[in-house]
mmCIF file of the N, C-alpha and C atoms, coordinates in Angstrom:
data_MODEL
# 
_entry.id   MODEL 
# 
loop_
_atom_site.group_PDB 
_atom_site.id 
_atom_site.type_symbol 
_atom_site.label_atom_id 
_atom_site.label_alt_id 
_atom_site.label_comp_id 
_atom_site.label_asym_id 
_atom_site.label_entity_id 
_atom_site.label_seq_id 
_atom_site.pdbx_PDB_ins_code 
_atom_site.Cartn_x 
_atom_site.Cartn_y 
_atom_site.Cartn_z 
_atom_site.occupancy 
_atom_site.B_iso_or_equiv 
_atom_site.pdbx_formal_charge 
_atom_site.auth_seq_id 
_atom_site.auth_comp_id 
_atom_site.auth_asym_id 
_atom_site.auth_atom_id 
_atom_site.pdbx_PDB_model_num 
ATOM 1   N N  . UNK A 1 1  ? 0.828   -1.190 0.000   1.00 0.00 ? 1  UNK A N  1 
ATOM 2   C CA . UNK A 1 1  ? 0.000   0.000  0.000   1.00 0.00 ? 1  UNK A CA 1 
ATOM 3   C C  . UNK A 1 1  ? 0.878   1.262  0.000   1.00 0.00 ? 1  UNK A C  1 
ATOM 4   N N  . UNK A 1 2  ? 1.904   1.248  0.799   1.00 0.00 ? 2  UNK A N  1 
ATOM 5   C CA . UNK A 1 2  ? 2.785   2.408  0.872   1.00 0.00 ? 2  UNK A CA 1 
ATOM 6   C C  . UNK A 1 2  ? 3.508   2.685  -0.429  1.00 0.00 ? 2  UNK A C  1 
ATOM 7   N N  . UNK A 1 3  ? 3.872   1.625  -1.136  1.00 0.00 ? 3  UNK A N  1 
ATOM 8   C CA . UNK A 1 3  ? 4.576   1.797  -2.410  1.00 0.00 ? 3  UNK A CA 1 
ATOM 9   C C  . UNK A 1 3  ? 3.664   2.445  -3.447  1.00 0.00 ? 3  UNK A C  1 
ATOM 10  N N  . UNK A 1 4  ? 2.404   2.057  -3.465  1.00 0.00 ? 4  UNK A N  1 
ATOM 11  C CA . UNK A 1 4  ? 1.454   2.634  -4.426  1.00 0.00 ? 4  UNK A CA 1 
ATOM 12  C C  . UNK A 1 4  ? 1.282   4.126  -4.166  1.00 0.00 ? 4  UNK A C  1 
ATOM 13  N N  . UNK A 1 5  ? 1.128   4.496  -2.917  1.00 0.00 ? 5  UNK A N  1 
ATOM 14  C CA . UNK A 1 5  ? 0.974   5.907  -2.566  1.00 0.00 ? 5  UNK A CA 1 
ATOM 15  C C  . UNK A 1 5  ? 2.249   6.674  -2.911  1.00 0.00 ? 5  UNK A C  1 
ATOM 16  N N  . UNK A 1 6  ? 3.398   6.080  -2.646  1.00 0.00 ? 6  UNK A N  1 
ATOM 17  C CA . UNK A 1 6  ? 4.673   6.745  -2.951  1.00 0.00 ? 6  UNK A CA 1 
ATOM 18  C C  . UNK A 1 6  ? 4.832   6.983  -4.445  1.00 0.00 ? 6  UNK A C  1 
ATOM 19  N N  . UNK A 1 7  ? 4.472   6.004  -5.250  1.00 0.00 ? 7  UNK A N  1 
ATOM 20  C CA . UNK A 1 7  ? 4.601   6.149  -6.705  1.00 0.00 ? 7  UNK A CA 1 
ATOM 21  C C  . UNK A 1 7  ? 3.620   7.205  -7.223  1.00 0.00 ? 7  UNK A C  1 
ATOM 22  N N  . UNK A 1 8  ? 2.412   7.203  -6.697  1.00 0.00 ? 8  UNK A N  1 
ATOM 23  C CA . UNK A 1 8  ? 1.434   8.208  -7.114  1.00 0.00 ? 8  UNK A CA 1 
ATOM 24  C C  . UNK A 1 8  ? 1.897   9.611  -6.709  1.00 0.00 ? 8  UNK A C  1 
ATOM 25  N N  . UNK A 1 9  ? 2.450   9.731  -5.521  1.00 0.00 ? 9  UNK A N  1 
ATOM 26  C CA . UNK A 1 9  ? 2.967   11.020 -5.060  1.00 0.00 ? 9  UNK A CA 1 
ATOM 27  C C  . UNK A 1 9  ? 4.159   11.455 -5.909  1.00 0.00 ? 9  UNK A C  1 
ATOM 28  N N  . UNK A 1 10 ? 5.012   10.522 -6.278  1.00 0.00 ? 10 UNK A N  1 
ATOM 29  C CA . UNK A 1 10 ? 6.144   10.833 -7.148  1.00 0.00 ? 10 UNK A CA 1 
ATOM 30  C C  . UNK A 1 10 ? 5.665   11.339 -8.504  1.00 0.00 ? 10 UNK A C  1 
ATOM 31  N N  . UNK A 1 11 ? 4.612   10.726 -9.040  1.00 0.00 ? 11 UNK A N  1 
ATOM 32  C CA . UNK A 1 11 ? 4.052   11.181 -10.311 1.00 0.00 ? 11 UNK A CA 1 
ATOM 33  C C  . UNK A 1 11 ? 3.517   12.607 -10.191 1.00 0.00 ? 11 UNK A C  1 
ATOM 34  N N  . UNK A 1 12 ? 2.830   12.895 -9.100  1.00 0.00 ? 12 UNK A N  1 
ATOM 35  C CA . UNK A 1 12 ? 2.299   14.242 -8.881  1.00 0.00 ? 12 UNK A CA 1 
ATOM 36  C C  . UNK A 1 12 ? 3.425   15.265 -8.753  1.00 0.00 ? 12 UNK A C  1 
ATOM 37  N N  . UNK A 1 13 ? 4.453   14.931 -8.009  1.00 0.00 ? 13 UNK A N  1 
ATOM 38  C CA . UNK A 1 13 ? 5.600   15.838 -7.857  1.00 0.00 ? 13 UNK A CA 1 
ATOM 39  C C  . UNK A 1 13 ? 6.292   16.055 -9.200  1.00 0.00 ? 13 UNK A C  1 
ATOM 40  N N  . UNK A 1 14 ? 6.401   14.999 -9.995  1.00 0.00 ? 14 UNK A N  1 
ATOM 41  C CA . UNK A 1 14 ? 7.017   15.117 -11.321 1.00 0.00 ? 14 UNK A CA 1 
ATOM 42  C C  . UNK A 1 14 ? 6.239   16.073 -12.208 1.00 0.00 ? 14 UNK A C  1 
ATOM 43  N N  . UNK A 1 15 ? 4.910   15.979 -12.174 1.00 0.00 ? 15 UNK A N  1 
ATOM 44  C CA . UNK A 1 15 ? 4.085   16.874 -12.987 1.00 0.00 ? 15 UNK A CA 1 
ATOM 45  C C  . UNK A 1 15 ? 4.220   18.312 -12.497 1.00 0.00 ? 15 UNK A C  1 
ATOM 46  N N  . UNK A 1 16 ? 4.315   18.510 -11.201 1.00 0.00 ? 16 UNK A N  1 
ATOM 47  C CA . UNK A 1 16 ? 4.514   19.868 -10.677 1.00 0.00 ? 16 UNK A CA 1 
ATOM 48  C C  . UNK A 1 16 ? 5.846   20.425 -11.186 1.00 0.00 ? 16 UNK A C  1 
ATOM 49  N N  . UNK A 1 17 ? 6.885   19.608 -11.182 1.00 0.00 ? 17 UNK A N  1 
ATOM 50  C CA . UNK A 1 17 ? 8.180   20.056 -11.704 1.00 0.00 ? 17 UNK A CA 1 
ATOM 51  C C  . UNK A 1 17 ? 8.107   20.336 -13.206 1.00 0.00 ? 17 UNK A C  1 
ATOM 52  N N  . UNK A 1 18 ? 7.393   19.496 -13.943 1.00 0.00 ? 18 UNK A N  1 
ATOM 53  C CA . UNK A 1 18 ? 7.235   19.739 -15.375 1.00 0.00 ? 18 UNK A CA 1 
ATOM 54  C C  . UNK A 1 18 ? 6.491   21.049 -15.624 1.00 0.00 ? 18 UNK A C  1 
ATOM 55  N N  . UNK A 1 19 ? 5.519   21.343 -14.783 1.00 0.00 ? 19 UNK A N  1 
ATOM 56  C CA . UNK A 1 19 ? 4.817   22.621 -14.906 1.00 0.00 ? 19 UNK A CA 1 
ATOM 57  C C  . UNK A 1 19 ? 5.764   23.776 -14.586 1.00 0.00 ? 19 UNK A C  1 
ATOM 58  N N  . UNK A 1 20 ? 6.577   23.616 -13.556 1.00 0.00 ? 20 UNK A N  1 
ATOM 59  C CA . UNK A 1 20 ? 7.522   24.650 -13.154 1.00 0.00 ? 20 UNK A CA 1 
ATOM 60  C C  . UNK A 1 20 ? 8.480   24.996 -14.296 1.00 0.00 ? 20 UNK A C  1 
ATOM 61  N N  . UNK A 1 21 ? 8.895   23.977 -15.047 1.00 0.00 ? 21 UNK A N  1 
ATOM 62  C CA . UNK A 1 21 ? 9.793   24.205 -16.178 1.00 0.00 ? 21 UNK A CA 1 
ATOM 63  C C  . UNK A 1 21 ? 9.043   24.460 -17.482 1.00 0.00 ? 21 UNK A C  1 
ATOM 64  N N  . UNK A 1 22 ? 7.749   24.707 -17.378 1.00 0.00 ? 22 UNK A N  1 
ATOM 65  C CA . UNK A 1 22 ? 6.877   25.042 -18.520 1.00 0.00 ? 22 UNK A CA 1 
ATOM 66  C C  . UNK A 1 22 ? 6.838   23.949 -19.593 1.00 0.00 ? 22 UNK A C  1 
ATOM 67  N N  . UNK A 1 23 ? 6.860   22.698 -19.132 1.00 0.00 ? 23 UNK A N  1 
ATOM 68  C CA . UNK A 1 23 ? 6.764   21.569 -20.044 1.00 0.00 ? 23 UNK A CA 1 
ATOM 69  C C  . UNK A 1 23 ? 5.348   21.004 -20.043 1.00 0.00 ? 23 UNK A C  1 
ATOM 70  N N  . UNK A 1 24 ? 4.696   21.057 -18.895 1.00 0.00 ? 24 UNK A N  1 
ATOM 71  C CA . UNK A 1 24 ? 3.332   20.536 -18.751 1.00 0.00 ? 24 UNK A CA 1 
ATOM 72  C C  . UNK A 1 24 ? 2.385   21.679 -18.410 1.00 0.00 ? 24 UNK A C  1 
ATOM 73  N N  . UNK A 1 25 ? 1.122   21.568 -18.807 1.00 0.00 ? 25 UNK A N  1 
ATOM 74  C CA . UNK A 1 25 ? 0.145   22.605 -18.472 1.00 0.00 ? 25 UNK A CA 1 
ATOM 75  C C  . UNK A 1 25 ? -0.288  22.495 -17.010 1.00 0.00 ? 25 UNK A C  1 
ATOM 76  N N  . UNK A 1 26 ? -0.811  23.578 -16.486 1.00 0.00 ? 26 UNK A N  1 
ATOM 77  C CA . UNK A 1 26 ? -1.271  23.594 -15.098 1.00 0.00 ? 26 UNK A CA 1 
ATOM 78  C C  . UNK A 1 26 ? -2.403  22.595 -14.871 1.00 0.00 ? 26 UNK A C  1 
ATOM 79  N N  . UNK A 1 27 ? -3.213  22.376 -15.877 1.00 0.00 ? 27 UNK A N  1 
ATOM 80  C CA . UNK A 1 27 ? -4.321  21.436 -15.744 1.00 0.00 ? 27 UNK A CA 1 
ATOM 81  C C  . UNK A 1 27 ? -3.818  20.022 -15.453 1.00 0.00 ? 27 UNK A C  1 
ATOM 82  N N  . UNK A 1 28 ? -2.611  19.702 -15.867 1.00 0.00 ? 28 UNK A N  1 
ATOM 83  C CA . UNK A 1 28 ? -2.038  18.383 -15.583 1.00 0.00 ? 28 UNK A CA 1 
ATOM 84  C C  . UNK A 1 28 ? -1.863  18.170 -14.079 1.00 0.00 ? 28 UNK A C  1 
ATOM 85  N N  . UNK A 1 29 ? -1.573  19.223 -13.346 1.00 0.00 ? 29 UNK A N  1 
ATOM 86  C CA . UNK A 1 29 ? -1.440  19.106 -11.889 1.00 0.00 ? 29 UNK A CA 1 
ATOM 87  C C  . UNK A 1 29 ? -2.773  18.685 -11.288 1.00 0.00 ? 29 UNK A C  1 
ATOM 88  N N  . UNK A 1 30 ? -3.853  19.317 -11.725 1.00 0.00 ? 30 UNK A N  1 
ATOM 89  C CA . UNK A 1 30 ? -5.179  18.957 -11.230 1.00 0.00 ? 30 UNK A CA 1 
ATOM 90  C C  . UNK A 1 30 ? -5.510  17.510 -11.572 1.00 0.00 ? 30 UNK A C  1 
ATOM 91  N N  . UNK A 1 31 ? -5.210  17.109 -12.791 1.00 0.00 ? 31 UNK A N  1 
ATOM 92  C CA . UNK A 1 31 ? -5.489  15.732 -13.225 1.00 0.00 ? 31 UNK A CA 1 
ATOM 93  C C  . UNK A 1 31 ? -4.740  14.735 -12.355 1.00 0.00 ? 31 UNK A C  1 
ATOM 94  N N  . UNK A 1 32 ? -3.459  14.966 -12.125 1.00 0.00 ? 32 UNK A N  1 
ATOM 95  C CA . UNK A 1 32 ? -2.683  14.024 -11.335 1.00 0.00 ? 32 UNK A CA 1 
ATOM 96  C C  . UNK A 1 32 ? -3.052  14.079 -9.857  1.00 0.00 ? 32 UNK A C  1 
ATOM 97  N N  . UNK A 1 33 ? -3.538  15.207 -9.387  1.00 0.00 ? 33 UNK A N  1 
ATOM 98  C CA . UNK A 1 33 ? -4.046  15.279 -8.012  1.00 0.00 ? 33 UNK A CA 1 
ATOM 99  C C  . UNK A 1 33 ? -5.311  14.426 -7.882  1.00 0.00 ? 33 UNK A C  1 
ATOM 100 N N  . UNK A 1 34 ? -6.173  14.486 -8.886  1.00 0.00 ? 34 UNK A N  1 
ATOM 101 C CA . UNK A 1 34 ? -7.383  13.654 -8.886  1.00 0.00 ? 34 UNK A CA 1 
ATOM 102 C C  . UNK A 1 34 ? -7.003  12.173 -8.923  1.00 0.00 ? 34 UNK A C  1 
ATOM 103 N N  . UNK A 1 35 ? -6.029  11.829 -9.762  1.00 0.00 ? 35 UNK A N  1 
ATOM 104 C CA . UNK A 1 35 ? -5.595  10.439 -9.837  1.00 0.00 ? 35 UNK A CA 1 
ATOM 105 C C  . UNK A 1 35 ? -4.955  9.981  -8.525  1.00 0.00 ? 35 UNK A C  1 
ATOM 106 N N  . UNK A 1 36 ? -4.245  10.866 -7.849  1.00 0.00 ? 36 UNK A N  1 
ATOM 107 C CA . UNK A 1 36 ? -3.661  10.533 -6.547  1.00 0.00 ? 36 UNK A CA 1 
ATOM 108 C C  . UNK A 1 36 ? -4.754  10.256 -5.520  1.00 0.00 ? 36 UNK A C  1 
ATOM 109 N N  . UNK A 1 37 ? -5.747  11.132 -5.461  1.00 0.00 ? 37 UNK A N  1 
ATOM 110 C CA . UNK A 1 37 ? -6.859  10.940 -4.515  1.00 0.00 ? 37 UNK A CA 1 
ATOM 111 C C  . UNK A 1 37 ? -7.606  9.648  -4.828  1.00 0.00 ? 37 UNK A C  1 
ATOM 112 N N  . UNK A 1 38 ? -7.805  9.374  -6.119  1.00 0.00 ? 38 UNK A N  1 
ATOM 113 C CA . UNK A 1 38 ? -8.488  8.148  -6.516  1.00 0.00 ? 38 UNK A CA 1 
ATOM 114 C C  . UNK A 1 38 ? -7.713  6.920  -6.067  1.00 0.00 ? 38 UNK A C  1 
ATOM 115 N N  . UNK A 1 39 ? -6.402  6.937  -6.214  1.00 0.00 ? 39 UNK A N  1 
ATOM 116 C CA . UNK A 1 39 ? -5.573  5.805  -5.811  1.00 0.00 ? 39 UNK A CA 1 
ATOM 117 C C  . UNK A 1 39 ? -5.629  5.590  -4.299  1.00 0.00 ? 39 UNK A C  1 
ATOM 118 N N  . UNK A 1 40 ? -5.514  6.674  -3.547  1.00 0.00 ? 40 UNK A N  1 
ATOM 119 C CA . UNK A 1 40 ? -5.546  6.557  -2.088  1.00 0.00 ? 40 UNK A CA 1 
ATOM 120 C C  . UNK A 1 40 ? -6.916  6.076  -1.619  1.00 0.00 ? 40 UNK A C  1 
ATOM 121 N N  . UNK A 1 41 ? -7.978  6.650  -2.170  1.00 0.00 ? 41 UNK A N  1 
ATOM 122 C CA . UNK A 1 41 ? -9.317  6.226  -1.747  1.00 0.00 ? 41 UNK A CA 1 
ATOM 123 C C  . UNK A 1 41 ? -9.586  4.779  -2.163  1.00 0.00 ? 41 UNK A C  1 
ATOM 124 N N  . UNK A 1 42 ? -9.055  4.368  -3.303  1.00 0.00 ? 42 UNK A N  1 
ATOM 125 C CA . UNK A 1 42 ? -9.214  2.980  -3.718  1.00 0.00 ? 42 UNK A CA 1 
ATOM 126 C C  . UNK A 1 42 ? -8.498  2.013  -2.796  1.00 0.00 ? 42 UNK A C  1 
ATOM 127 N N  . UNK A 1 43 ? -7.356  2.423  -2.274  1.00 0.00 ? 43 UNK A N  1 
ATOM 128 C CA . UNK A 1 43 ? -6.623  1.575  -1.337  1.00 0.00 ? 43 UNK A CA 1 
ATOM 129 C C  . UNK A 1 43 ? -7.297  1.510  0.029   1.00 0.00 ? 43 UNK A C  1 
ATOM 130 N N  . UNK A 1 44 ? -7.913  2.602  0.439   1.00 0.00 ? 44 UNK A N  1 
ATOM 131 C CA . UNK A 1 44 ? -8.558  2.638  1.751   1.00 0.00 ? 44 UNK A CA 1 
ATOM 132 C C  . UNK A 1 44 ? -9.919  1.959  1.744   1.00 0.00 ? 44 UNK A C  1 
ATOM 133 N N  . UNK A 1 45 ? -10.522 1.813  0.581   1.00 0.00 ? 45 UNK A N  1 
ATOM 134 C CA . UNK A 1 45 ? -11.820 1.167  0.462   1.00 0.00 ? 45 UNK A CA 1 
ATOM 135 C C  . UNK A 1 45 ? -11.648 -0.333 0.701   1.00 0.00 ? 45 UNK A C  1 
ATOM 136 N N  . UNK A 1 46 ? -12.420 -0.889 1.617   1.00 0.00 ? 46 UNK A N  1 
ATOM 137 C CA . UNK A 1 46 ? -12.271 -2.293 1.981   1.00 0.00 ? 46 UNK A CA 1 
ATOM 138 C C  . UNK A 1 46 ? -13.003 -3.257 1.045   1.00 0.00 ? 46 UNK A C  1 
ATOM 139 N N  . UNK A 1 47 ? -13.933 -2.754 0.241   1.00 0.00 ? 47 UNK A N  1 
ATOM 140 C CA . UNK A 1 47 ? -14.661 -3.637 -0.668  1.00 0.00 ? 47 UNK A CA 1 
ATOM 141 C C  . UNK A 1 47 ? -13.866 -3.840 -1.950  1.00 0.00 ? 47 UNK A C  1 
ATOM 142 N N  . UNK A 1 48 ? -13.960 -5.014 -2.507  1.00 0.00 ? 48 UNK A N  1 
ATOM 143 C CA . UNK A 1 48 ? -13.264 -5.333 -3.749  1.00 0.00 ? 48 UNK A CA 1 
ATOM 144 C C  . UNK A 1 48 ? -14.259 -5.149 -4.897  1.00 0.00 ? 48 UNK A C  1 
ATOM 145 N N  . UNK A 1 49 ? -13.957 -4.230 -5.828  1.00 0.00 ? 49 UNK A N  1 
ATOM 146 C CA . UNK A 1 49 ? -14.905 -4.005 -6.933  1.00 0.00 ? 49 UNK A CA 1 
ATOM 147 C C  . UNK A 1 49 ? -14.876 -5.170 -7.918  1.00 0.00 ? 49 UNK A C  1 
ATOM 148 N N  . UNK A 1 50 ? -15.973 -5.318 -8.622  1.00 0.00 ? 50 UNK A N  1 
ATOM 149 C CA . UNK A 1 50 ? -16.025 -6.340 -9.667  1.00 0.00 ? 50 UNK A CA 1 
ATOM 150 C C  . UNK A 1 50 ? -15.089 -5.915 -10.797 1.00 0.00 ? 50 UNK A C  1 
ATOM 151 N N  . UNK A 1 51 ? -14.466 -6.878 -11.455 1.00 0.00 ? 51 UNK A N  1 
ATOM 152 C CA . UNK A 1 51 ? -13.503 -6.549 -12.513 1.00 0.00 ? 51 UNK A CA 1 
ATOM 153 C C  . UNK A 1 51 ? -14.080 -5.652 -13.608 1.00 0.00 ? 51 UNK A C  1 
ATOM 154 N N  . UNK A 1 52 ? -15.324 -5.894 -13.992 1.00 0.00 ? 52 UNK A N  1 
ATOM 155 C CA . UNK A 1 52 ? -15.932 -5.080 -15.045 1.00 0.00 ? 52 UNK A CA 1 
ATOM 156 C C  . UNK A 1 52 ? -16.052 -3.624 -14.602 1.00 0.00 ? 52 UNK A C  1 
ATOM 157 N N  . UNK A 1 53 ? -16.500 -3.409 -13.376 1.00 0.00 ? 53 UNK A N  1 
ATOM 158 C CA . UNK A 1 53 ? -16.648 -2.045 -12.856 1.00 0.00 ? 53 UNK A CA 1 
ATOM 159 C C  . UNK A 1 53 ? -15.282 -1.370 -12.727 1.00 0.00 ? 53 UNK A C  1 
ATOM 160 N N  . UNK A 1 54 ? -14.300 -2.113 -12.254 1.00 0.00 ? 54 UNK A N  1 
ATOM 161 C CA . UNK A 1 54 ? -12.949 -1.569 -12.120 1.00 0.00 ? 54 UNK A CA 1 
ATOM 162 C C  . UNK A 1 54 ? -12.372 -1.192 -13.488 1.00 0.00 ? 54 UNK A C  1 
ATOM 163 N N  . UNK A 1 55 ? -12.563 -2.060 -14.465 1.00 0.00 ? 55 UNK A N  1 
ATOM 164 C CA . UNK A 1 55 ? -12.062 -1.790 -15.816 1.00 0.00 ? 55 UNK A CA 1 
ATOM 165 C C  . UNK A 1 55 ? -12.701 -0.557 -16.432 1.00 0.00 ? 55 UNK A C  1 
ATOM 166 N N  . UNK A 1 56 ? -14.012 -0.435 -16.282 1.00 0.00 ? 56 UNK A N  1 
ATOM 167 C CA . UNK A 1 56 ? -14.712 0.743  -16.811 1.00 0.00 ? 56 UNK A CA 1 
ATOM 168 C C  . UNK A 1 56 ? -14.230 2.005  -16.108 1.00 0.00 ? 56 UNK A C  1 
ATOM 169 N N  . UNK A 1 57 ? -14.019 1.907  -14.810 1.00 0.00 ? 57 UNK A N  1 
ATOM 170 C CA . UNK A 1 57 ? -13.519 3.054  -14.045 1.00 0.00 ? 57 UNK A CA 1 
ATOM 171 C C  . UNK A 1 57 ? -12.127 3.468  -14.517 1.00 0.00 ? 57 UNK A C  1 
ATOM 172 N N  . UNK A 1 58 ? -11.255 2.488  -14.741 1.00 0.00 ? 58 UNK A N  1 
ATOM 173 C CA . UNK A 1 58 ? -9.897  2.787  -15.199 1.00 0.00 ? 58 UNK A CA 1 
ATOM 174 C C  . UNK A 1 58 ? -9.899  3.428  -16.582 1.00 0.00 ? 58 UNK A C  1 
ATOM 175 N N  . UNK A 1 59 ? -10.740 2.920  -17.469 1.00 0.00 ? 59 UNK A N  1 
ATOM 176 C CA . UNK A 1 59 ? -10.840 3.510  -18.806 1.00 0.00 ? 59 UNK A CA 1 
ATOM 177 C C  . UNK A 1 59 ? -11.353 4.941  -18.705 1.00 0.00 ? 59 UNK A C  1 
ATOM 178 N N  . UNK A 1 60 ? -12.347 5.161  -17.851 1.00 0.00 ? 60 UNK A N  1 
ATOM 179 C CA . UNK A 1 60 ? -12.901 6.506  -17.670 1.00 0.00 ? 60 UNK A CA 1 
ATOM 180 C C  . UNK A 1 60 ? -11.877 7.490  -17.125 1.00 0.00 ? 60 UNK A C  1 
ATOM 181 N N  . UNK A 1 61 ? -11.149 7.088  -16.090 1.00 0.00 ? 61 UNK A N  1 
ATOM 182 C CA . UNK A 1 61 ? -10.133 7.978  -15.521 1.00 0.00 ? 61 UNK A CA 1 
ATOM 183 C C  . UNK A 1 61 ? -8.985  8.205  -16.500 1.00 0.00 ? 61 UNK A C  1 
ATOM 184 N N  . UNK A 1 62 ? -8.616  7.175  -17.240 1.00 0.00 ? 62 UNK A N  1 
ATOM 185 C CA . UNK A 1 62 ? -7.557  7.327  -18.236 1.00 0.00 ? 62 UNK A CA 1 
ATOM 186 C C  . UNK A 1 62 ? -7.955  8.287  -19.344 1.00 0.00 ? 62 UNK A C  1 
ATOM 187 N N  . UNK A 1 63 ? -9.196  8.139  -19.824 1.00 0.00 ? 63 UNK A N  1 
ATOM 188 C CA . UNK A 1 63 ? -9.689  9.042  -20.869 1.00 0.00 ? 63 UNK A CA 1 
ATOM 189 C C  . UNK A 1 63 ? -9.776  10.471 -20.351 1.00 0.00 ? 63 UNK A C  1 
ATOM 190 N N  . UNK A 1 64 ? -10.241 10.632 -19.106 1.00 0.00 ? 64 UNK A N  1 
ATOM 191 C CA . UNK A 1 64 ? -10.324 11.965 -18.509 1.00 0.00 ? 64 UNK A CA 1 
ATOM 192 C C  . UNK A 1 64 ? -8.934  12.591 -18.430 1.00 0.00 ? 64 UNK A C  1 
ATOM 193 N N  . UNK A 1 65 ? -7.948  11.804 -18.040 1.00 0.00 ? 65 UNK A N  1 
ATOM 194 C CA . UNK A 1 65 ? -6.588  12.325 -17.908 1.00 0.00 ? 65 UNK A CA 1 
ATOM 195 C C  . UNK A 1 65 ? -6.039  12.773 -19.261 1.00 0.00 ? 65 UNK A C  1 
ATOM 196 N N  . UNK A 1 66 ? -6.202  11.936 -20.268 1.00 0.00 ? 66 UNK A N  1 
ATOM 197 C CA . UNK A 1 66 ? -5.686  12.272 -21.595 1.00 0.00 ? 66 UNK A CA 1 
ATOM 198 C C  . UNK A 1 66 ? -6.381  13.506 -22.154 1.00 0.00 ? 66 UNK A C  1 
ATOM 199 N N  . UNK A 1 67 ? -7.704  13.540 -22.061 1.00 0.00 ? 67 UNK A N  1 
ATOM 200 C CA . UNK A 1 67 ? -8.459  14.682 -22.595 1.00 0.00 ? 67 UNK A CA 1 
ATOM 201 C C  . UNK A 1 67 ? -8.153  15.976 -21.841 1.00 0.00 ? 67 UNK A C  1 
ATOM 202 N N  . UNK A 1 68 ? -8.032  15.888 -20.519 1.00 0.00 ? 68 UNK A N  1 
ATOM 203 C CA . UNK A 1 68 ? -7.766  17.094 -19.739 1.00 0.00 ? 68 UNK A CA 1 
ATOM 204 C C  . UNK A 1 68 ? -6.365  17.639 -20.007 1.00 0.00 ? 68 UNK A C  1 
ATOM 205 N N  . UNK A 1 69 ? -5.364  16.768 -20.045 1.00 0.00 ? 69 UNK A N  1 
ATOM 206 C CA . UNK A 1 69 ? -3.998  17.245 -20.302 1.00 0.00 ? 69 UNK A CA 1 
ATOM 207 C C  . UNK A 1 69 ? -3.893  17.780 -21.734 1.00 0.00 ? 69 UNK A C  1 
ATOM 208 N N  . UNK A 1 70 ? -4.520  17.099 -22.672 1.00 0.00 ? 70 UNK A N  1 
ATOM 209 C CA . UNK A 1 70 ? -4.539  17.599 -24.049 1.00 0.00 ? 70 UNK A CA 1 
ATOM 210 C C  . UNK A 1 70 ? -5.212  18.948 -24.163 1.00 0.00 ? 70 UNK A C  1 
ATOM 211 N N  . UNK A 1 71 ? -6.330  19.115 -23.455 1.00 0.00 ? 71 UNK A N  1 
ATOM 212 C CA . UNK A 1 71 ? -7.030  20.388 -23.428 1.00 0.00 ? 71 UNK A CA 1 
ATOM 213 C C  . UNK A 1 71 ? -6.150  21.471 -22.800 1.00 0.00 ? 71 UNK A C  1 
ATOM 214 N N  . UNK A 1 72 ? -5.446  21.095 -21.740 1.00 0.00 ? 72 UNK A N  1 
ATOM 215 C CA . UNK A 1 72 ? -4.544  22.038 -21.088 1.00 0.00 ? 72 UNK A CA 1 
ATOM 216 C C  . UNK A 1 72 ? -3.457  22.517 -22.036 1.00 0.00 ? 72 UNK A C  1 
ATOM 217 N N  . UNK A 1 73 ? -2.886  21.609 -22.815 1.00 0.00 ? 73 UNK A N  1 
ATOM 218 C CA . UNK A 1 73 ? -1.889  22.020 -23.813 1.00 0.00 ? 73 UNK A CA 1 
ATOM 219 C C  . UNK A 1 73 ? -2.505  22.904 -24.868 1.00 0.00 ? 73 UNK A C  1 
ATOM 220 N N  . UNK A 1 74 ? -3.660  22.503 -25.363 1.00 0.00 ? 74 UNK A N  1 
ATOM 221 C CA . UNK A 1 74 ? -4.295  23.223 -26.456 1.00 0.00 ? 74 UNK A CA 1 
ATOM 222 C C  . UNK A 1 74 ? -4.699  24.642 -26.054 1.00 0.00 ? 74 UNK A C  1 
ATOM 223 N N  . UNK A 1 75 ? -5.251  24.799 -24.841 1.00 0.00 ? 75 UNK A N  1 
ATOM 224 C CA . UNK A 1 75 ? -5.726  26.102 -24.386 1.00 0.00 ? 75 UNK A CA 1 
ATOM 225 C C  . UNK A 1 75 ? -4.698  26.872 -23.570 1.00 0.00 ? 75 UNK A C  1 
ATOM 226 N N  . UNK A 1 76 ? -3.569  26.251 -23.304 1.00 0.00 ? 76 UNK A N  1 
ATOM 227 C CA . UNK A 1 76 ? -2.527  26.939 -22.547 1.00 0.00 ? 76 UNK A CA 1 
ATOM 228 C C  . UNK A 1 76 ? -2.830  27.052 -21.065 1.00 0.00 ? 76 UNK A C  1 
ATOM 229 N N  . UNK A 1 77 ? -3.609  26.110 -20.545 1.00 0.00 ? 77 UNK A N  1 
ATOM 230 C CA . UNK A 1 77 ? -3.951  26.126 -19.121 1.00 0.00 ? 77 UNK A CA 1 
ATOM 231 C C  . UNK A 1 77 ? -2.924  25.359 -18.370 1.00 0.00 ? 77 UNK A C  1 
# 
C-alpha cells in the first residue's frame, strides 16, 4: 500500500516540476491530483470491486486524464 501511494505522489511531484519548467500545463497538476486521490481512496476502500466495474472506471479515468492534459496544452492552461 505504501509503495502505491509513494509512486502516485512521485508522479504528482514530477508533474509539478514539469509545470515549473513550462513543459506541462497547469491542468495536468489537477489531473494528477485527482488520480492521486483516486488511488488513495481505492486503497482505503475495503470492498473489492467487480472486474468489469474496475475496468470501466480505469478507462474513464484514463480518458479523462488524456483529454484534460490535451485540453490544457491546447488552451494553454
